MOPAC internal coordinates of N, CA, C and O (Angstrom, degrees):
PM7 1SCF
backbone

  N    0.0000 0     0.00 0     0.00 0    0    0    0
  C    1.4449 1     0.00 0     0.00 0    1    0    0
  C    1.5197 1   107.86 1     0.00 0    2    1    0
  O    1.2310 1   120.33 1   -42.99 1    3    2    1
  N    1.3162 1   116.97 1   137.01 1    3    2    1
  C    1.4488 1   121.13 1  -176.68 1    5    3    2
  C    1.5053 1   110.72 1  -124.32 1    6    5    3
  O    1.2310 1   120.76 1  -116.78 1    7    6    5
  N    1.3079 1   116.16 1    63.22 1    7    6    5
  C    1.4639 1   120.75 1   179.43 1    9    7    6
  C    1.5024 1   112.49 1   -98.14 1   10    9    7
  O    1.2310 1   120.84 1     4.67 1   11   10    9
  N    1.3097 1   116.00 1  -175.33 1   11   10    9
  C    1.4511 1   121.92 1   177.66 1   13   11   10
  C    1.5286 1   109.38 1   -87.91 1   14   13   11
  O    1.2310 1   120.30 1   -54.36 1   15   14   13
  N    1.3422 1   117.03 1   125.64 1   15   14   13
  C    1.4578 1   120.53 1   178.29 1   17   15   14
  C    1.5036 1   111.29 1   -68.24 1   18   17   15
  O    1.2310 1   120.44 1   -37.35 1   19   18   17
  N    1.3323 1   116.76 1   142.65 1   19   18   17
  C    1.4479 1   123.24 1  -179.40 1   21   19   18
  C    1.5132 1   108.25 1  -106.07 1   22   21   19
  O    1.2310 1   119.74 1   -47.69 1   23   22   21
  N    1.3278 1   118.10 1   132.31 1   23   22   21
  C    1.4630 1   122.96 1  -179.72 1   25   23   22
  C    1.5244 1   111.74 1   -78.35 1   26   25   23
  O    1.2310 1   121.14 1    -9.08 1   27   26   25
  N    1.3351 1   115.42 1   170.92 1   27   26   25
  C    1.4702 1   122.68 1  -177.37 1   29   27   26
  C    1.5218 1   112.59 1   -59.05 1   30   29   27
  O    1.2310 1   120.48 1   133.35 1   31   30   29
  N    1.3210 1   116.69 1   -46.65 1   31   30   29
  C    1.4753 1   119.95 1  -175.56 1   33   31   30
  C    1.5280 1   110.21 1   -65.96 1   34   33   31
  O    1.2310 1   119.80 1   137.55 1   35   34   33
  N    1.3126 1   117.98 1   -42.45 1   35   34   33
  C    1.4512 1   119.61 1   179.51 1   37   35   34
  C    1.5446 1   110.56 1   -66.62 1   38   37   35
  O    1.2310 1   120.56 1   140.29 1   39   38   37
  N    1.3351 1   116.54 1   -39.71 1   39   38   37
  C    1.4605 1   120.31 1   177.29 1   41   39   38
  C    1.5092 1   110.97 1   -59.63 1   42   41   39
  O    1.2310 1   120.35 1   135.33 1   43   42   41
  N    1.3251 1   116.94 1   -44.67 1   43   42   41
  C    1.4673 1   122.01 1   178.98 1   45   43   42
  C    1.5467 1   109.99 1   -59.73 1   46   45   43
  O    1.2310 1   121.06 1   136.30 1   47   46   45
  N    1.3267 1   115.59 1   -43.70 1   47   46   45
  C    1.4786 1   120.58 1   179.87 1   49   47   46
  C    1.5531 1   109.84 1   -62.05 1   50   49   47
  O    1.2310 1   120.69 1   135.34 1   51   50   49
  N    1.3319 1   116.29 1   -44.66 1   51   50   49
  C    1.4581 1   120.14 1  -179.08 1   53   51   50
  C    1.5487 1   111.94 1   -62.83 1   54   53   51
  O    1.2310 1   120.83 1   142.15 1   55   54   53
  N    1.3286 1   116.02 1   -37.85 1   55   54   53
  C    1.4658 1   119.64 1   176.03 1   57   55   54
  C    1.5306 1   110.38 1   -65.33 1   58   57   55
  O    1.2310 1   120.47 1   134.15 1   59   58   57
  N    1.3280 1   116.71 1   -45.85 1   59   58   57
  C    1.4711 1   121.50 1  -178.58 1   61   59   58
  C    1.5437 1   110.27 1   -62.21 1   62   61   59
  O    1.2310 1   120.45 1   145.16 1   63   62   61
  N    1.3195 1   116.75 1   -34.84 1   63   62   61
  C    1.4774 1   121.30 1   179.18 1   65   63   62
  C    1.5241 1   112.24 1   -79.32 1   66   65   63
  O    1.2310 1   120.37 1   172.00 1   67   66   65
  N    1.3325 1   116.90 1    -8.00 1   67   66   65
  C    1.4580 1   121.23 1  -179.99 1   69   67   66
  C    1.5123 1   113.81 1    78.24 1   70   69   67
  O    1.2310 1   120.42 1  -162.00 1   71   70   69
  N    1.3267 1   116.80 1    18.00 1   71   70   69
  C    1.4822 1   121.58 1  -177.83 1   73   71   70
  C    1.5289 1   111.88 1   -84.91 1   74   73   71
  O    1.2310 1   120.43 1   155.14 1   75   74   73
  N    1.3416 1   116.79 1   -24.86 1   75   74   73
  C    1.4667 1   121.24 1   175.04 1   77   75   74
  C    1.5012 1   109.82 1  -138.56 1   78   77   75
  O    1.2310 1   120.60 1   -21.76 1   79   78   77
  N    1.3290 1   116.45 1   158.24 1   79   78   77
  C    1.4776 1   120.50 1   176.49 1   81   79   78
  C    1.5182 1   109.81 1   -78.60 1   82   81   79
  O    1.2310 1   120.48 1   -29.41 1   83   82   81
  N    1.3247 1   116.68 1   150.59 1   83   82   81
  C    1.4833 1   118.83 1   175.96 1   85   83   82
  C    1.5168 1   110.12 1   -66.62 1   86   85   83
  O    1.2310 1   121.42 1   -25.71 1   87   86   85
  N    1.3159 1   114.89 1   154.29 1   87   86   85
  C    1.4716 1   121.03 1  -178.30 1   89   87   86
  C    1.5184 1   111.87 1   -57.15 1   90   89   87
  O    1.2310 1   119.59 1   141.59 1   91   90   89
  N    1.3130 1   118.39 1   -38.41 1   91   90   89
  C    1.4810 1   121.46 1  -179.48 1   93   91   90
  C    1.5261 1   110.56 1   -58.38 1   94   93   91
  O    1.2310 1   119.55 1   139.38 1   95   94   93
  N    1.3159 1   118.46 1   -40.62 1   95   94   93
  C    1.4604 1   121.60 1   179.44 1   97   95   94
  C    1.5422 1   110.40 1   -67.64 1   98   97   95
  O    1.2310 1   120.83 1   140.60 1   99   98   97
  N    1.3223 1   116.02 1   -39.40 1   99   98   97
  C    1.4657 1   120.69 1   177.45 1  101   99   98
  C    1.5224 1   110.53 1   -62.59 1  102  101   99
  O    1.2310 1   120.87 1   134.10 1  103  102  101
  N    1.3383 1   115.93 1   -45.90 1  103  102  101
  C    1.4738 1   120.30 1  -178.22 1  105  103  102
  C    1.5143 1   111.36 1   -63.92 1  106  105  103
  O    1.2310 1   119.86 1   143.58 1  107  106  105
  N    1.3323 1   117.87 1   -36.42 1  107  106  105
  C    1.4651 1   121.25 1   177.96 1  109  107  106
  C    1.5127 1   109.99 1   -61.89 1  110  109  107
  O    1.2310 1   120.31 1   132.73 1  111  110  109
  N    1.3199 1   117.00 1   -47.27 1  111  110  109
  C    1.4553 1   120.89 1  -179.07 1  113  111  110
  C    1.4966 1   113.82 1   -67.89 1  114  113  111
  O    1.2310 1   120.20 1   137.21 1  115  114  113
  N    1.3094 1   117.22 1   -42.79 1  115  114  113
  C    1.4688 1   120.79 1  -179.83 1  117  115  114
  C    1.5257 1   110.24 1   -68.02 1  118  117  115
  O    1.2310 1   119.93 1   141.20 1  119  118  117
  N    1.3166 1   117.74 1   -38.80 1  119  118  117
  C    1.4493 1   121.91 1  -178.00 1  121  119  118
  C    1.5274 1   113.14 1   -59.34 1  122  121  119
  O    1.2310 1   120.48 1   153.51 1  123  122  121
  N    1.3200 1   116.68 1   -26.49 1  123  122  121
  C    1.4610 1   120.60 1   178.59 1  125  123  122
  C    1.5193 1   111.08 1   -74.45 1  126  125  123
  O    1.2310 1   120.25 1   148.73 1  127  126  125
  N    1.3182 1   117.12 1   -31.27 1  127  126  125
  C    1.4745 1   121.89 1  -177.47 1  129  127  126
  C    1.5303 1   112.39 1   -95.47 1  130  129  127
  O    1.2310 1   120.95 1   145.43 1  131  130  129
  N    1.3366 1   115.79 1   -34.57 1  131  130  129
  C    1.4632 1   121.11 1  -176.46 1  133  131  130
  C    1.5431 1   107.82 1  -132.07 1  134  133  131
  O    1.2310 1   120.24 1   -98.59 1  135  134  133
  N    1.3300 1   117.15 1    81.41 1  135  134  133
  C    1.4600 1   119.52 1  -179.11 1  137  135  134
  C    1.5405 1   110.56 1   -69.57 1  138  137  135
  O    1.2310 1   121.76 1   -34.51 1  139  138  137
  N    1.3038 1   114.24 1   145.49 1  139  138  137
  C    1.4647 1   120.28 1   177.52 1  141  139  138
  C    1.5133 1   111.50 1   151.74 1  142  141  139
  O    1.2310 1   121.01 1    11.67 1  143  142  141
  N    1.3091 1   115.68 1  -168.33 1  143  142  141
  C    1.4648 1   122.42 1  -177.46 1  145  143  142
  C    1.5294 1   110.02 1   -97.76 1  146  145  143
  O    1.2310 1   121.01 1   -53.98 1  147  146  145
  N    1.3127 1   115.68 1   126.02 1  147  146  145
  C    1.4815 1   120.51 1   178.91 1  149  147  146
  C    1.5177 1   108.20 1   -74.92 1  150  149  147
  O    1.2310 1   120.75 1   -58.04 1  151  150  149
  N    1.3165 1   116.18 1   121.96 1  151  150  149
  C    1.4696 1   122.41 1  -178.57 1  153  151  150
  C    1.5373 1   112.38 1   -95.77 1  154  153  151
  O    1.2310 1   121.33 1   147.19 1  155  154  153
  N    1.3272 1   115.06 1   -32.81 1  155  154  153
  C    1.4695 1   119.16 1  -173.81 1  157  155  154
  C    1.5247 1   108.70 1  -158.14 1  158  157  155
  O    1.2310 1   121.27 1   -34.60 1  159  158  157
  N    1.3470 1   115.17 1   145.40 1  159  158  157
  C    1.4549 1   121.90 1   177.43 1  161  159  158
  C    1.5233 1   108.37 1  -136.21 1  162  161  159
  O    1.2310 1   120.44 1   -47.02 1  163  162  161
  N    1.3138 1   116.77 1   132.98 1  163  162  161
  C    1.4726 1   121.56 1   171.97 1  165  163  162
  C    1.5127 1   108.57 1  -131.83 1  166  165  163
  O    1.2310 1   121.36 1   -33.56 1  167  166  165
  N    1.3259 1   115.01 1   146.44 1  167  166  165
  C    1.4612 1   120.39 1   171.71 1  169  167  166
  C    1.5118 1   105.92 1  -112.71 1  170  169  167
  O    1.2310 1   120.87 1   -53.72 1  171  170  169
  N    1.3467 1   115.94 1   126.28 1  171  170  169
  C    1.4517 1   121.39 1  -177.57 1  173  171  170
  C    1.5050 1   111.15 1  -127.09 1  174  173  171
  O    1.2310 1   121.06 1   -24.46 1  175  174  173
  N    1.3283 1   115.59 1   155.54 1  175  174  173
  C    1.4679 1   121.27 1   171.74 1  177  175  174
  C    1.5055 1   106.18 1  -111.29 1  178  177  175
  O    1.2310 1   120.70 1   -65.26 1  179  178  177
  N    1.3462 1   116.26 1   114.74 1  179  178  177
  C    1.4531 1   120.29 1  -175.60 1  181  179  178
  C    1.5284 1   109.50 1  -142.75 1  182  181  179
  O    1.2310 1   121.22 1   -45.01 1  183  182  181
  N    1.3090 1   115.27 1   134.99 1  183  182  181
  C    1.4678 1   121.62 1   179.74 1  185  183  182
  C    1.5323 1   112.74 1    50.84 1  186  185  183
  O    1.2310 1   121.13 1  -138.67 1  187  186  185
  N    1.3249 1   115.44 1    41.33 1  187  186  185
  C    1.4603 1   120.40 1   173.92 1  189  187  186
  C    1.5100 1   116.31 1    81.46 1  190  189  187
  O    1.2310 1   119.62 1  -171.32 1  191  190  189
  N    1.3194 1   118.34 1     8.68 1  191  190  189
  C    1.4565 1   120.44 1  -179.90 1  193  191  190
  C    1.5263 1   110.98 1  -142.44 1  194  193  191
  O    1.2310 1   121.33 1   -20.12 1  195  194  193
  N    1.3325 1   115.06 1   159.88 1  195  194  193
  C    1.4529 1   121.47 1   177.75 1  197  195  194
  C    1.5214 1   109.75 1   -92.36 1  198  197  195
  O    1.2310 1   120.96 1   -45.22 1  199  198  197
  N    1.3208 1   115.76 1   134.78 1  199  198  197
  C    1.4781 1   122.18 1  -177.13 1  201  199  198
  C    1.5307 1   109.53 1  -134.27 1  202  201  199
  O    1.2310 1   121.27 1   -50.91 1  203  202  201
  N    1.3391 1   115.18 1   129.09 1  203  202  201
  C    1.4572 1   120.43 1   169.51 1  205  203  202
  C    1.5225 1   107.67 1   -84.00 1  206  205  203
  O    1.2310 1   120.40 1   -47.39 1  207  206  205
  N    1.3214 1   116.85 1   132.61 1  207  206  205
  C    1.4591 1   121.26 1   175.59 1  209  207  206
  C    1.5313 1   107.09 1  -117.08 1  210  209  207
  O    1.2310 1   120.21 1   -59.98 1  211  210  209
  N    1.3216 1   117.20 1   120.02 1  211  210  209
  C    1.4642 1   121.76 1  -176.56 1  213  211  210
  C    1.5070 1   110.18 1  -118.85 1  214  213  211
  O    1.2310 1   120.37 1   -35.36 1  215  214  213
  N    1.3160 1   116.91 1   144.64 1  215  214  213
  C    1.4679 1   122.54 1   169.11 1  217  215  214
  C    1.5152 1   106.43 1  -112.10 1  218  217  215
  O    1.2310 1   121.26 1   -53.56 1  219  218  217
  N    1.3303 1   115.20 1   126.44 1  219  218  217
  C    1.4689 1   121.29 1  -174.55 1  221  219  218
  C    1.5048 1   109.41 1  -126.03 1  222  221  219
  O    1.2310 1   121.21 1   -50.34 1  223  222  221
  N    1.3328 1   115.30 1   129.66 1  223  222  221
  C    1.4531 1   121.11 1   172.92 1  225  223  222
  C    1.5196 1   108.16 1   -86.49 1  226  225  223
  O    1.2310 1   120.82 1   -72.29 1  227  226  225
  N    1.3312 1   116.03 1   107.71 1  227  226  225
  C    1.4487 1   121.61 1  -175.64 1  229  227  226
  C    1.5186 1   111.60 1   -74.12 1  230  229  227
  O    1.2310 1   121.85 1   -13.63 1  231  230  229
  N    1.3127 1   114.06 1   166.37 1  231  230  229
  C    1.4739 1   120.57 1   178.49 1  233  231  230
  C    1.5103 1   111.58 1   -63.80 1  234  233  231
  O    1.2310 1   120.29 1   159.92 1  235  234  233
  N    1.3157 1   117.05 1   -20.08 1  235  234  233
  C    1.4757 1   121.68 1   178.45 1  237  235  234
  C    1.5277 1   111.89 1   -84.76 1  238  237  235
  O    1.2310 1   120.07 1  -179.20 1  239  238  237
  N    1.3376 1   117.47 1     0.80 1  239  238  237
  C    1.4642 1   121.85 1   177.85 1  241  239  238
  C    1.5154 1   113.62 1    87.23 1  242  241  239
  O    1.2310 1   119.74 1   179.43 1  243  242  241
  N    1.3175 1   118.10 1    -0.57 1  243  242  241
  C    1.4802 1   121.82 1   178.64 1  245  243  242
  C    1.5013 1   110.99 1   -94.91 1  246  245  243
  O    1.2310 1   120.62 1   -34.27 1  247  246  245
  N    1.3326 1   116.42 1   145.73 1  247  246  245
  C    1.4502 1   120.84 1   176.80 1  249  247  246
  C    1.5306 1   107.71 1   -93.25 1  250  249  247
  O    1.2310 1   121.33 1   -48.99 1  251  250  249
  N    1.3342 1   115.06 1   131.01 1  251  250  249
  C    1.4518 1   119.76 1   178.22 1  253  251  250
  C    1.5420 1   108.74 1  -119.30 1  254  253  251
  O    1.2310 1   121.65 1   -33.86 1  255  254  253
  N    1.3003 1   114.45 1   146.14 1  255  254  253
  C    1.4732 1   121.23 1   175.19 1  257  255  254
  C    1.5308 1   107.01 1  -103.48 1  258  257  255
  O    1.2310 1   120.93 1   -50.58 1  259  258  257
  N    1.3453 1   115.82 1   129.42 1  259  258  257
  C    1.4405 1   121.72 1  -177.36 1  261  259  258
  C    1.5319 1   107.54 1  -123.12 1  262  261  259
  O    1.2310 1   120.18 1   -51.13 1  263  262  261
  N    1.3124 1   117.27 1   128.87 1  263  262  261
  C    1.4458 1   122.26 1   176.12 1  265  263  262
  C    1.5202 1   108.26 1  -110.02 1  266  265  263
  O    1.2310 1   121.06 1   -49.67 1  267  266  265
  N    1.3521 1   115.58 1   130.33 1  267  266  265
  C    1.4569 1   122.18 1  -175.01 1  269  267  266
  C    1.5196 1   110.17 1  -128.26 1  270  269  267
  O    1.2310 1   120.25 1   -48.33 1  271  270  269
  N    1.3169 1   117.12 1   131.67 1  271  270  269
  C    1.4785 1   121.87 1   174.33 1  273  271  270
  C    1.5334 1   107.55 1   -64.47 1  274  273  271
  O    1.2310 1   120.51 1   -63.16 1  275  274  273
  N    1.3420 1   116.64 1   116.84 1  275  274  273
  C    1.4715 1   121.28 1  -173.14 1  277  275  274
  C    1.5290 1   112.44 1   -67.08 1  278  277  275
  O    1.2310 1   118.28 1   143.50 1  279  278  277
  N    1.3457 1   120.88 1   -36.50 1  279  278  277
  C    1.4570 1   118.70 1  -179.55 1  281  279  278
  C    1.5446 1   112.90 1   -71.81 1  282  281  279
  O    1.2310 1   119.38 1   146.65 1  283  282  281
  N    1.3261 1   118.79 1   -33.35 1  283  282  281
  C    1.4681 1   120.12 1  -173.79 1  285  283  282
  C    1.5264 1   115.23 1  -108.74 1  286  285  283
  O    1.2310 1   120.39 1   158.80 1  287  286  285
  N    1.3511 1   116.86 1   -21.20 1  287  286  285
  C    1.4600 1   120.38 1  -175.84 1  289  287  286
  C    1.5078 1   114.05 1    84.27 1  290  289  287
  O    1.2310 1   119.91 1  -176.58 1  291  290  289
  N    1.3219 1   117.78 1     3.42 1  291  290  289
  C    1.4640 1   122.38 1   179.44 1  293  291  290
  C    1.5291 1   110.33 1   -70.02 1  294  293  291
  O    1.2310 1   120.62 1   -49.06 1  295  294  293
  N    1.3225 1   116.42 1   130.94 1  295  294  293
  C    1.4641 1   120.64 1   176.30 1  297  295  294
  C    1.5147 1   107.79 1   -75.67 1  298  297  295
  O    1.2310 1   120.47 1   -56.61 1  299  298  297
  N    1.3286 1   116.71 1   123.39 1  299  298  297
  C    1.4414 1   122.50 1  -177.08 1  301  299  298
  C    1.5212 1   112.03 1   -92.44 1  302  301  299
  O    1.2310 1   120.93 1   144.00 1  303  302  301
  N    1.3397 1   115.82 1   -36.00 1  303  302  301
  C    1.4507 1   118.83 1  -175.41 1  305  303  302
  C    1.5247 1   109.67 1  -158.79 1  306  305  303
  O    1.2310 1   120.66 1   -38.26 1  307  306  305
  N    1.3337 1   116.34 1   141.74 1  307  306  305
  C    1.4533 1   123.14 1   171.37 1  309  307  306
  C    1.5254 1   106.57 1  -130.47 1  310  309  307
  O    1.2310 1   121.08 1   -57.30 1  311  310  309
  N    1.3412 1   115.54 1   122.70 1  311  310  309
  C    1.4672 1   118.50 1   179.68 1  313  311  310
  C    1.5161 1   110.34 1  -145.57 1  314  313  311
  O    1.2310 1   120.76 1   -24.57 1  315  314  313
  N    1.3349 1   116.16 1   155.43 1  315  314  313
  C    1.4499 1   120.01 1   174.17 1  317  315  314
  C    1.5091 1   110.50 1   -66.44 1  318  317  315
  O    1.2310 1   120.54 1   -43.73 1  319  318  317
  N    1.3189 1   116.56 1   136.27 1  319  318  317
  C    1.4547 1   122.40 1   177.51 1  321  319  318
  C    1.5172 1   108.43 1   -89.01 1  322  321  319
  O    1.2310 1   120.84 1   -56.93 1  323  322  321
  N    1.3144 1   116.00 1   123.07 1  323  322  321
  C    1.4853 1   119.80 1  -177.82 1  325  323  322
  C    1.5180 1   110.88 1   -80.16 1  326  325  323
  O    1.2310 1   120.10 1   180.00 1  327  326  325

C-alpha cells in the first residue's frame, strides 16, 4: 500500500472525532485472527479511506502484514511479508 502516512496528533484527532477506531480496538480484533507480536503499526490514508497497516511476528516465526479498515476494524488483507 502506498498511501500517505498519518502522524500521531492527526491520528488522535481522528479517533476523538470518531472517524477511526483506536489502535487498541484494532489490535484486539486482529489478535484474534493473527496471533503474535506486533512489530510495526502505520496509519495511512489511501484511496479515500484510512487504513492501519500492521506487521506481526506470528507464532510460526513468519512476519505477516495485515491491513485493517480504520473506521470499521474490518481486516482487508493478510499476507506474508517478504
